[in-house]
PQR file with spaces between the fields and no chain letter, atoms N, CA, C, O and H, PARSE charges and radii, in Angstrom:
ATOM       1  N    MET     1      86.715    0.794   15.305 -0.4000 1.5000
ATOM       2  CA   MET     1      87.594    1.195   14.226 -0.0000 2.0000
ATOM       3  C    MET     1      87.746    0.025   13.246  0.5500 1.7000
ATOM       4  O    MET     1      87.775   -1.142   13.637 -0.5500 1.4000
ATOM       5  N    LEU     2      87.842    0.377   11.971 -0.4000 1.5000
ATOM       6  CA   LEU     2      87.983   -0.642   10.929 -0.0000 2.0000
ATOM       7  C    LEU     2      89.421   -1.148   10.859  0.5500 1.7000
ATOM       8  O    LEU     2      90.361   -0.407   11.148 -0.5500 1.4000
ATOM       9  H    LEU     2      87.818    1.325   11.654  0.4000 1.0000
ATOM      10  N    PRO     3      89.584   -2.396   10.478 -0.5600 1.5000
ATOM      11  CA   PRO     3      90.942   -2.919   10.288  0.2800 2.0000
ATOM      12  C    PRO     3      91.646   -2.179    9.144  0.5500 1.7000
ATOM      13  O    PRO     3      90.990   -1.716    8.211 -0.5500 1.4000
ATOM      14  N    PRO     4      92.961   -2.070    9.212 -0.5600 1.5000
ATOM      15  CA   PRO     4      93.713   -1.303    8.206  0.2800 2.0000
ATOM      16  C    PRO     4      93.510   -1.801    6.769  0.5500 1.7000
ATOM      17  O    PRO     4      93.488   -0.989    5.844 -0.5500 1.4000
ATOM      18  N    PHE     5      93.362   -3.110    6.562 -0.4000 1.5000
ATOM      19  CA   PHE     5      93.210   -3.591    5.186 -0.0000 2.0000
ATOM      20  C    PHE     5      91.884   -3.143    4.581  0.5500 1.7000
ATOM      21  O    PHE     5      91.811   -2.925    3.372 -0.5500 1.4000
ATOM      22  H    PHE     5      93.380   -3.769    7.314  0.4000 1.0000
ATOM      23  N    ILE     6      90.832   -3.000    5.389 -0.4000 1.5000
ATOM      24  CA   ILE     6      89.547   -2.524    4.885 -0.0000 2.0000
ATOM      25  C    ILE     6      89.645   -1.037    4.540  0.5500 1.7000
ATOM      26  O    ILE     6      89.120   -0.598    3.517 -0.5500 1.4000
ATOM      27  H    ILE     6      90.890   -3.178    6.371  0.4000 1.0000
ATOM      28  N    ILE     7      90.304   -0.281    5.377 -0.4000 1.5000
ATOM      29  CA   ILE     7      90.509    1.141    5.094 -0.0000 2.0000
ATOM      30  C    ILE     7      91.287    1.304    3.792  0.5500 1.7000
ATOM      31  O    ILE     7      90.975    2.183    2.988 -0.5500 1.4000
ATOM      32  H    ILE     7      90.730   -0.638    6.209  0.4000 1.0000
ATOM      33  N    ASP     8      92.304    0.457    3.580 -0.4000 1.5000
ATOM      34  CA   ASP     8      93.093    0.514    2.356 -0.0000 2.0000
ATOM      35  C    ASP     8      92.238    0.169    1.137  0.5500 1.7000
ATOM      36  O    ASP     8      92.378    0.809    0.095 -0.5500 1.4000
ATOM      37  H    ASP     8      92.557   -0.257    4.234  0.4000 1.0000
ATOM      38  N    GLN     9      91.355   -0.829    1.244 -0.4000 1.5000
ATOM      39  CA   GLN     9      90.475   -1.183    0.133 -0.0000 2.0000
ATOM      40  C    GLN     9      89.511   -0.045   -0.195  0.5500 1.7000
ATOM      41  O    GLN     9      89.272    0.243   -1.368 -0.5500 1.4000
ATOM      42  H    GLN     9      91.241   -1.349    2.091  0.4000 1.0000
ATOM      43  N    ILE    10      88.966    0.590    0.809 -0.4000 1.5000
ATOM      44  CA   ILE    10      88.062    1.714    0.587 -0.0000 2.0000
ATOM      45  C    ILE    10      88.797    2.848   -0.119  0.5500 1.7000
ATOM      46  O    ILE    10      88.270    3.437   -1.062 -0.5500 1.4000
ATOM      47  H    ILE    10      89.159    0.356    1.761  0.4000 1.0000
ATOM      48  N    ARG    11      89.994    3.150    0.327 -0.4000 1.5000
ATOM      49  CA   ARG    11      90.800    4.215   -0.283 -0.0000 2.0000
ATOM      50  C    ARG    11      91.093    3.892   -1.752  0.5500 1.7000
ATOM      51  O    ARG    11      91.004    4.775   -2.605 -0.5500 1.4000
ATOM      52  H    ARG    11      90.422    2.671    1.093  0.4000 1.0000
ATOM      53  N    ARG    12      91.440    2.639   -2.054 -0.4000 1.5000
ATOM      54  CA   ARG    12      91.725    2.250   -3.445 -0.0000 2.0000
ATOM      55  C    ARG    12      90.487    2.380   -4.314  0.5500 1.7000
ATOM      56  O    ARG    12      90.573    2.863   -5.443 -0.5500 1.4000
ATOM      57  H    ARG    12      91.512    1.921   -1.361  0.4000 1.0000
ATOM      58  N    ARG    13      89.336    1.957   -3.804 -0.4000 1.5000
ATOM      59  CA   ARG    13      88.099    2.092   -4.577 -0.0000 2.0000
ATOM      60  C    ARG    13      87.771    3.545   -4.867  0.5500 1.7000
ATOM      61  O    ARG    13      87.344    3.882   -5.971 -0.5500 1.4000
ATOM      62  H    ARG    13      89.266    1.565   -2.886  0.4000 1.0000
ATOM      63  N    GLU    14      87.973    4.414   -3.869 -0.4000 1.5000
ATOM      64  CA   GLU    14      87.728    5.839   -4.082 -0.0000 2.0000
ATOM      65  C    GLU    14      88.667    6.406   -5.135  0.5500 1.7000
ATOM      66  O    GLU    14      88.249    7.229   -5.950 -0.5500 1.4000
ATOM      67  H    GLU    14      88.320    4.140   -2.972  0.4000 1.0000
ATOM      68  N    GLU    15      89.931    5.983   -5.135 -0.4000 1.5000
ATOM      69  CA   GLU    15      90.887    6.459   -6.138 -0.0000 2.0000
ATOM      70  C    GLU    15      90.494    5.985   -7.532  0.5500 1.7000
ATOM      71  O    GLU    15      90.597    6.750   -8.491 -0.5500 1.4000
ATOM      72  H    GLU    15      90.270    5.315   -4.473  0.4000 1.0000
ATOM      73  N    VAL    16      90.044    4.735   -7.663 -0.4000 1.5000
ATOM      74  CA   VAL    16      89.619    4.204   -8.964 -0.0000 2.0000
ATOM      75  C    VAL    16      88.386    4.956   -9.459  0.5500 1.7000
ATOM      76  O    VAL    16      88.314    5.318  -10.634 -0.5500 1.4000
ATOM      77  H    VAL    16      89.960    4.113   -6.885  0.4000 1.0000
ATOM      78  N    ASP    17      87.414    5.194   -8.576 -0.4000 1.5000
ATOM      79  CA   ASP    17      86.219    5.938   -8.959 -0.0000 2.0000
ATOM      80  C    ASP    17      86.567    7.354   -9.404  0.5500 1.7000
ATOM      81  O    ASP    17      86.023    7.848  -10.392 -0.5500 1.4000
ATOM      82  H    ASP    17      87.472    4.900   -7.622  0.4000 1.0000
ATOM      83  N    HIS    18      87.460    8.000   -8.686 -0.4000 1.5000
ATOM      84  CA   HIS    18      87.883    9.355   -9.032 -0.0000 2.0000
ATOM      85  C    HIS    18      88.571    9.366  -10.398  0.5500 1.7000
ATOM      86  O    HIS    18      88.322   10.258  -11.208 -0.5500 1.4000
ATOM      87  H    HIS    18      87.902    7.600   -7.884  0.4000 1.0000
ATOM      88  N    PHE    19      89.434    8.379  -10.658 -0.4000 1.5000
ATOM      89  CA   PHE    19      90.129    8.290  -11.937 -0.0000 2.0000
ATOM      90  C    PHE    19      89.135    8.074  -13.077  0.5500 1.7000
ATOM      91  O    PHE    19      89.276    8.685  -14.137 -0.5500 1.4000
ATOM      92  H    PHE    19      89.637    7.654  -10.000  0.4000 1.0000
ATOM      93  N    ARG    20      88.136    7.217  -12.880 -0.4000 1.5000
ATOM      94  CA   ARG    20      87.140    6.949  -13.919 -0.0000 2.0000
ATOM      95  C    ARG    20      86.316    8.196  -14.231  0.5500 1.7000
ATOM      96  O    ARG    20      86.024    8.470  -15.395 -0.5500 1.4000
ATOM      97  H    ARG    20      88.022    6.720  -12.019  0.4000 1.0000
ATOM      98  N    ARG    21      85.942    8.948  -13.205 -0.4000 1.5000
ATOM      99  CA   ARG    21      85.178   10.174  -13.427 -0.0000 2.0000
ATOM     100  C    ARG    21      85.983   11.188  -14.226  0.5500 1.7000
ATOM     101  O    ARG    21      85.429   11.892  -15.071 -0.5500 1.4000
ATOM     102  H    ARG    21      86.179    8.725  -12.260  0.4000 1.0000
ATOM     103  N    ASP    22      87.294   11.271  -13.968 -0.4000 1.5000
ATOM     104  CA   ASP    22      88.136   12.218  -14.696 -0.0000 2.0000
ATOM     105  C    ASP    22      88.353   11.801  -16.142  0.5500 1.7000
ATOM     106  O    ASP    22      88.605   12.656  -16.991 -0.5500 1.4000
ATOM     107  H    ASP    22      87.744   10.699  -13.282  0.4000 1.0000
ATOM     108  N    GLN    23      88.261   10.516  -16.444 -0.4000 1.5000
ATOM     109  CA   GLN    23      88.530   10.019  -17.781 -0.0000 2.0000
ATOM     110  C    GLN    23      87.302   10.007  -18.693  0.5500 1.7000
ATOM     111  O    GLN    23      87.441    9.794  -19.897 -0.5500 1.4000
ATOM     112  H    GLN    23      88.056    9.822  -15.754  0.4000 1.0000
ATOM     113  N    GLN    24      86.121   10.226  -18.155 -0.4000 1.5000
ATOM     114  CA   GLN    24      84.922   10.202  -18.984 -0.0000 2.0000
ATOM     115  C    GLN    24      84.885   11.420  -19.897  0.5500 1.7000
ATOM     116  O    GLN    24      85.230   12.523  -19.472 -0.5500 1.4000
ATOM     117  H    GLN    24      86.008   10.400  -17.177  0.4000 1.0000
ATOM     118  N    PRO    25      84.468   11.233  -21.150 -0.5600 1.5000
ATOM     119  CA   PRO    25      84.406   12.381  -22.072  0.2800 2.0000
ATOM     120  C    PRO    25      83.324   13.366  -21.642  0.5500 1.7000
ATOM     121  O    PRO    25      82.310   12.988  -21.056 -0.5500 1.4000
ATOM     122  N    ARG    26      83.566   14.625  -21.944 -0.4000 1.5000
ATOM     123  CA   ARG    26      82.620   15.683  -21.611 -0.0000 2.0000
ATOM     124  C    ARG    26      82.263   16.433  -22.876  0.5500 1.7000
ATOM     125  O    ARG    26      83.095   16.586  -23.770 -0.5500 1.4000
ATOM     126  H    ARG    26      84.390   14.932  -22.420  0.4000 1.0000
ATOM     127  N    LEU    27      81.057   16.890  -22.952 -0.4000 1.5000
ATOM     128  CA   LEU    27      80.591   17.649  -24.092 -0.0000 2.0000
ATOM     129  C    LEU    27      80.076   18.985  -23.585  0.5500 1.7000
ATOM     130  O    LEU    27      79.165   19.043  -22.758 -0.5500 1.4000
ATOM     131  H    LEU    27      80.381   16.765  -22.225  0.4000 1.0000
ATOM     132  N    GLU    28      80.670   20.057  -24.092 -0.4000 1.5000
ATOM     133  CA   GLU    28      80.207   21.392  -23.741 -0.0000 2.0000
ATOM     134  C    GLU    28      79.576   22.000  -24.978  0.5500 1.7000
ATOM     135  O    GLU    28      80.214   22.103  -26.025 -0.5500 1.4000
ATOM     136  H    GLU    28      81.410   20.010  -24.764  0.4000 1.0000
ATOM     137  N    LEU    29      78.324   22.399  -24.854 -0.4000 1.5000
ATOM     138  CA   LEU    29      77.599   22.970  -25.972 -0.0000 2.0000
ATOM     139  C    LEU    29      77.695   24.489  -25.939  0.5500 1.7000
ATOM     140  O    LEU    29      77.418   25.104  -24.909 -0.5500 1.4000
ATOM     141  H    LEU    29      77.805   22.315  -24.003  0.4000 1.0000
ATOM     142  N    PRO    30      78.083   25.095  -27.049 -0.5600 1.5000
ATOM     143  CA   PRO    30      78.110   26.567  -27.069  0.2800 2.0000
ATOM     144  C    PRO    30      76.684   27.104  -27.087  0.5500 1.7000
ATOM     145  O    PRO    30      75.863   26.681  -27.901 -0.5500 1.4000
ATOM     146  N    MET    31      76.402   28.014  -26.206 -0.4000 1.5000
ATOM     147  CA   MET    31      75.061   28.598  -26.131 -0.0000 2.0000
ATOM     148  C    MET    31      75.158   30.081  -26.479  0.5500 1.7000
ATOM     149  O    MET    31      76.000   30.790  -25.927 -0.5500 1.4000
ATOM     150  H    MET    31      77.069   28.357  -25.544  0.4000 1.0000
ATOM     151  N    PRO    32      74.310   30.555  -27.383 -0.5600 1.5000
ATOM     152  CA   PRO    32      74.324   31.988  -27.697  0.2800 2.0000
ATOM     153  C    PRO    32      73.883   32.799  -26.479  0.5500 1.7000
ATOM     154  O    PRO    32      73.084   32.334  -25.666 -0.5500 1.4000
ATOM     155  N    MET    33      74.405   33.990  -26.367 -0.4000 1.5000
ATOM     156  CA   MET    33      74.101   34.824  -25.201 -0.0000 2.0000
ATOM     157  C    MET    33      72.627   35.192  -25.122  0.5500 1.7000
ATOM     158  O    MET    33      72.106   35.386  -24.024 -0.5500 1.4000
ATOM     159  H    MET    33      75.055   34.367  -27.027  0.4000 1.0000
ATOM     160  N    ASP    34      71.937   35.294  -26.262 -0.4000 1.5000
ATOM     161  CA   ASP    34      70.531   35.666  -26.220 -0.0000 2.0000
ATOM     162  C    ASP    34      69.628   34.501  -25.825  0.5500 1.7000
ATOM     163  O    ASP    34      68.415   34.678  -25.713 -0.5500 1.4000
ATOM     164  H    ASP    34      72.361   35.136  -27.155  0.4000 1.0000
ATOM     165  N    ALA    35      70.191   33.324  -25.613 -0.4000 1.5000
ATOM     166  CA   ALA    35      69.390   32.174  -25.186 -0.0000 2.0000
ATOM     167  C    ALA    35      68.886   32.359  -23.760  0.5500 1.7000
ATOM     168  O    ALA    35      67.926   31.702  -23.357 -0.5500 1.4000
ATOM     169  H    ALA    35      71.177   33.180  -25.703  0.4000 1.0000
ATOM     170  N    TYR    36      69.503   33.221  -23.009 -0.4000 1.5000
ATOM     171  CA   TYR    36      69.136   33.426  -21.608 -0.0000 2.0000
ATOM     172  C    TYR    36      68.418   34.748  -21.389  0.5500 1.7000
ATOM     173  O    TYR    36      68.411   35.280  -20.279 -0.5500 1.4000
ATOM     174  H    TYR    36      70.283   33.755  -23.336  0.4000 1.0000
ATOM     175  N    ARG    37      67.823   35.271  -22.432 -0.4000 1.5000
ATOM     176  CA   ARG    37      67.157   36.576  -22.277 -0.0000 2.0000
ATOM     177  C    ARG    37      65.902   36.423  -21.421  0.5500 1.7000
ATOM     178  O    ARG    37      65.177   35.439  -21.568 -0.5500 1.4000
ATOM     179  H    ARG    37      67.828   34.839  -23.334  0.4000 1.0000
ATOM     180  N    PRO    38      65.639   37.361  -20.547 -0.5600 1.5000
ATOM     181  CA   PRO    38      64.430   37.277  -19.709  0.2800 2.0000
ATOM     182  C    PRO    38      63.187   37.585  -20.542  0.5500 1.7000
ATOM     183  O    PRO    38      63.266   38.281  -21.555 -0.5500 1.4000
ATOM     184  N    LEU    39      62.054   37.069  -20.113 -0.4000 1.5000
ATOM     185  CA   LEU    39      60.794   37.349  -20.784 -0.0000 2.0000
ATOM     186  C    LEU    39      60.394   38.795  -20.529  0.5500 1.7000
ATOM     187  O    LEU    39      60.684   39.333  -19.460 -0.5500 1.4000
ATOM     188  H    LEU    39      61.990   36.504  -19.291  0.4000 1.0000
ATOM     189  N    PRO    40      59.733   39.432  -21.491 -0.5600 1.5000
ATOM     190  CA   PRO    40      59.277   40.809  -21.262  0.2800 2.0000
ATOM     191  C    PRO    40      58.311   40.858  -20.077  0.5500 1.7000
ATOM     192  O    PRO    40      57.445   39.994  -19.940 -0.5500 1.4000
ATOM     193  N    GLY    41      58.459   41.847  -19.246 -0.4000 1.5000
ATOM     194  CA   GLY    41      57.591   41.988  -18.089 -0.0000 2.0000
ATOM     195  C    GLY    41      58.089   41.219  -16.879  0.5500 1.7000
ATOM     196  O    GLY    41      57.560   41.397  -15.781 -0.5500 1.4000
ATOM     197  H    GLY    41      59.162   42.550  -19.357  0.4000 1.0000
ATOM     198  N    GLY    42      59.080   40.380  -17.048 -0.4000 1.5000
ATOM     199  CA   GLY    42      59.670   39.672  -15.936 -0.0000 2.0000
ATOM     200  C    GLY    42      58.957   38.398  -15.526  0.5500 1.7000
ATOM     201  O    GLY    42      59.594   37.489  -14.994 -0.5500 1.4000
ATOM     202  H    GLY    42      59.510   40.236  -17.939  0.4000 1.0000
ATOM     203  N    GLU    43      57.663   38.303  -15.754 -0.4000 1.5000
ATOM     204  CA   GLU    43      56.895   37.122  -15.358 -0.0000 2.0000
ATOM     205  C    GLU    43      56.212   36.523  -16.586  0.5500 1.7000
ATOM     206  O    GLU    43      55.788   37.266  -17.471 -0.5500 1.4000
ATOM     207  H    GLU    43      57.146   39.041  -16.187  0.4000 1.0000
ATOM     208  N    PRO    44      56.098   35.212  -16.658 -0.5600 1.5000
ATOM     209  CA   PRO    44      55.361   34.609  -17.763  0.2800 2.0000
ATOM     210  C    PRO    44      53.886   34.985  -17.698  0.5500 1.7000
ATOM     211  O    PRO    44      53.295   35.049  -16.620 -0.5500 1.4000
ATOM     212  N    SER    45      53.299   35.233  -18.872 -0.4000 1.5000
ATOM     213  CA   SER    45      51.907   35.672  -18.891 -0.0000 2.0000
ATOM     214  C    SER    45      50.929   34.509  -18.849  0.5500 1.7000
ATOM     215  O    SER    45      49.821   34.658  -18.335 -0.5500 1.4000
ATOM     216  H    SER    45      53.779   35.182  -19.748  0.4000 1.0000
ATOM     217  N    SER    46      51.315   33.357  -19.378 -0.4000 1.5000
ATOM     218  CA   SER    46      50.418   32.204  -19.365 -0.0000 2.0000
ATOM     219  C    SER    46      50.850   31.224  -18.284  0.5500 1.7000
ATOM     220  O    SER    46      51.920   31.370  -17.693 -0.5500 1.4000
ATOM     221  H    SER    46      52.215   33.236  -19.796  0.4000 1.0000
ATOM     222  N    GLY    47      50.018   30.234  -18.033 -0.4000 1.5000
ATOM     223  CA   GLY    47      50.294   29.267  -16.984 -0.0000 2.0000
ATOM     224  C    GLY    47      51.503   28.394  -17.259  0.5500 1.7000
ATOM     225  O    GLY    47      52.164   27.953  -16.318 -0.5500 1.4000
ATOM     226  H    GLY    47      49.149   30.116  -18.513  0.4000 1.0000
ATOM     227  N    ASP    48      51.815   28.128  -18.542 -0.4000 1.5000
ATOM     228  CA   ASP    48      52.944   27.257  -18.836 -0.0000 2.0000
ATOM     229  C    ASP    48      54.246   28.022  -19.056  0.5500 1.7000
ATOM     230  O    ASP    48      55.298   27.402  -19.212 -0.5500 1.4000
ATOM     231  H    ASP    48      51.278   28.486  -19.306  0.4000 1.0000
ATOM     232  N    GLY    49      54.200   29.349  -19.073 -0.4000 1.5000
ATOM     233  CA   GLY    49      55.411   30.145  -19.200 -0.0000 2.0000
ATOM     234  C    GLY    49      55.944   30.263  -20.614  0.5500 1.7000
ATOM     235  O    GLY    49      57.114   30.599  -20.799 -0.5500 1.4000
ATOM     236  H    GLY    49      53.346   29.853  -18.946  0.4000 1.0000
ATOM     237  N    VAL    50      55.116   29.993  -21.624 -0.4000 1.5000
ATOM     238  CA   VAL    50      55.555   30.055  -23.016 -0.0000 2.0000
ATOM     239  C    VAL    50      54.858   31.216  -23.695  0.5500 1.7000
ATOM     240  O    VAL    50      53.638   31.361  -23.614 -0.5500 1.4000
ATOM     241  H    VAL    50      54.165   29.719  -21.474  0.4000 1.0000
ATOM     242  N    GLU    51      55.654   32.048  -24.371 -0.4000 1.5000
ATOM     243  CA   GLU    51      55.082   33.154  -25.110 -0.0000 2.0000
ATOM     244  C    GLU    51      54.432   32.645  -26.392  0.5500 1.7000
ATOM     245  O    GLU    51      54.977   31.746  -27.032 -0.5500 1.4000
ATOM     246  H    GLU    51      56.645   31.930  -24.437  0.4000 1.0000
ATOM     247  N    PRO    52      53.292   33.189  -26.784 -0.5600 1.5000
ATOM     248  CA   PRO    52      52.686   32.792  -28.051  0.2800 2.0000
ATOM     249  C    PRO    52      53.597   33.188  -29.219  0.5500 1.7000
ATOM     250  O    PRO    52      54.160   34.283  -29.223 -0.5500 1.4000
ATOM     251  N    GLY    53      53.741   32.310  -30.194 -0.4000 1.5000
ATOM     252  CA   GLY    53      54.566   32.598  -31.360 -0.0000 2.0000
ATOM     253  C    GLY    53      56.049   32.343  -31.165  0.5500 1.7000
ATOM     254  O    GLY    53      56.820   32.478  -32.115 -0.5500 1.4000
ATOM     255  H    GLY    53      53.284   31.421  -30.191  0.4000 1.0000
ATOM     256  N    LEU    54      56.464   31.986  -29.982 -0.4000 1.5000
ATOM     257  CA   LEU    54      57.872   31.719  -29.711 -0.0000 2.0000
ATOM     258  C    LEU    54      58.220   30.327  -30.224  0.5500 1.7000
ATOM     259  O    LEU    54      57.563   29.349  -29.867 -0.5500 1.4000
ATOM     260  H    LEU    54      55.838   31.877  -29.210  0.4000 1.0000
ATOM     261  N    GLU    55      59.256   30.235  -31.066 -0.4000 1.5000
ATOM     262  CA   GLU    55      59.653   28.935  -31.600 -0.0000 2.0000
ATOM     263  C    GLU    55      60.291   28.093  -30.505  0.5500 1.7000
ATOM     264  O    GLU    55      61.088   28.582  -29.704 -0.5500 1.4000
ATOM     265  H    GLU    55      59.790   31.029  -31.356  0.4000 1.0000
ATOM     266  N    ARG    56      59.923   26.822  -30.487 -0.4000 1.5000
ATOM     267  CA   ARG    56      60.465   25.906  -29.503 -0.0000 2.0000
ATOM     268  C    ARG    56      60.973   24.673  -30.222  0.5500 1.7000
ATOM     269  O    ARG    56      60.568   24.401  -31.352 -0.5500 1.4000
ATOM     270  H    ARG    56      59.275   26.424  -31.137  0.4000 1.0000
ATOM     271  N    GLY    57      61.844   23.935  -29.587 -0.4000 1.5000
ATOM     272  CA   GLY    57      62.359   22.714  -30.180 -0.0000 2.0000
ATOM     273  C    GLY    57      62.645   21.679  -29.122  0.5500 1.7000
ATOM     274  O    GLY    57      62.621   21.964  -27.924 -0.5500 1.4000
ATOM     275  H    GLY    57      62.172   24.156  -28.669  0.4000 1.0000
ATOM     276  N    VAL    58      62.916   20.474  -29.579 -0.4000 1.5000
ATOM     277  CA   VAL    58      63.215   19.372  -28.684 -0.0000 2.0000
ATOM     278  C    VAL    58      64.515   18.744  -29.154  0.5500 1.7000
ATOM     279  O    VAL    58      64.709   18.520  -30.349 -0.5500 1.4000
ATOM     280  H    VAL    58      62.936   20.243  -30.551  0.4000 1.0000
ATOM     281  N    ILE    59      65.406   18.460  -28.211 -0.4000 1.5000
ATOM     282  CA   ILE    59      66.648   17.771  -28.510 -0.0000 2.0000
ATOM     283  C    ILE    59      66.628   16.456  -27.747  0.5500 1.7000
ATOM     284  O    ILE    59      66.408   16.437  -26.536 -0.5500 1.4000
ATOM     285  H    ILE    59      65.248   18.642  -27.240  0.4000 1.0000
ATOM     286  N    ILE    60      66.856   15.372  -28.445 -0.4000 1.5000
ATOM     287  CA   ILE    60      66.900   14.056  -27.813 -0.0000 2.0000
ATOM     288  C    ILE    60      68.339   13.583  -27.822  0.5500 1.7000
ATOM     289  O    ILE    60      68.967   13.497  -28.877 -0.5500 1.4000
ATOM     290  H    ILE    60      67.035   15.387  -29.429  0.4000 1.0000
ATOM     291  N    VAL    61      68.859   13.278  -26.645 -0.4000 1.5000
ATOM     292  CA   VAL    61      70.234   12.815  -26.506 -0.0000 2.0000
ATOM     293  C    VAL    61      70.182   11.401  -25.941  0.5500 1.7000
ATOM     294  O    VAL    61      69.626   11.170  -24.867 -0.5500 1.4000
ATOM     295  H    VAL    61      68.348   13.348  -25.788  0.4000 1.0000
ATOM     296  N    GLU    62      70.762   10.464  -26.671 -0.4000 1.5000
ATOM     297  CA   GLU    62      70.787    9.086  -26.217 -0.0000 2.0000
ATOM     298  C    GLU    62      72.120    8.835  -25.504  0.5500 1.7000
ATOM     299  O    GLU    62      73.192    8.979  -26.093 -0.5500 1.4000
ATOM     300  H    GLU    62      71.214   10.651  -27.544  0.4000 1.0000
ATOM     301  N    LEU    63      72.033    8.465  -24.247 -0.4000 1.5000
ATOM     302  CA   LEU    63      73.221    8.202  -23.449 -0.0000 2.0000
ATOM     303  C    LEU    63      73.392    6.706  -23.294  0.5500 1.7000
ATOM     304  O    LEU    63      72.414    5.963  -23.204 -0.5500 1.4000
ATOM     305  H    LEU    63      71.163    8.348  -23.768  0.4000 1.0000
ATOM     306  N    GLY    64      74.610    6.279  -23.263 -0.4000 1.5000
ATOM     307  CA   GLY    64      74.869    4.851  -23.062 -0.0000 2.0000
ATOM     308  C    GLY    64      75.421    4.210  -24.315  0.5500 1.7000
ATOM     309  O    GLY    64      75.534    4.843  -25.365 -0.5500 1.4000
ATOM     310  H    GLY    64      75.405    6.882  -23.336  0.4000 1.0000
ATOM     311  N    GLY    65      75.752    2.977  -24.187 -0.4000 1.5000
ATOM     312  CA   GLY    65      76.400    2.325  -25.314 -0.0000 2.0000
ATOM     313  C    GLY    65      75.707    1.196  -25.835  0.5500 1.7000
ATOM     314  O    GLY    65      76.172    0.573  -26.790 -0.5500 1.4000
ATOM     315  H    GLY    65      75.660    2.462  -23.335  0.4000 1.0000
């Protein structure tokens, strides 16, 4: 069994970590309902799963400070 002071230190660290996670900002992106529409036929027709002529885009998000 661990000594009581070590158990207390572990508990304090867990509380600090929990507090930091709750304080971090969050970003929720609104997604249109048609963004989750299934492909016609249920299965992708090509090997990469992309329909010909379907517009695609790339979003780059830089994390960190």
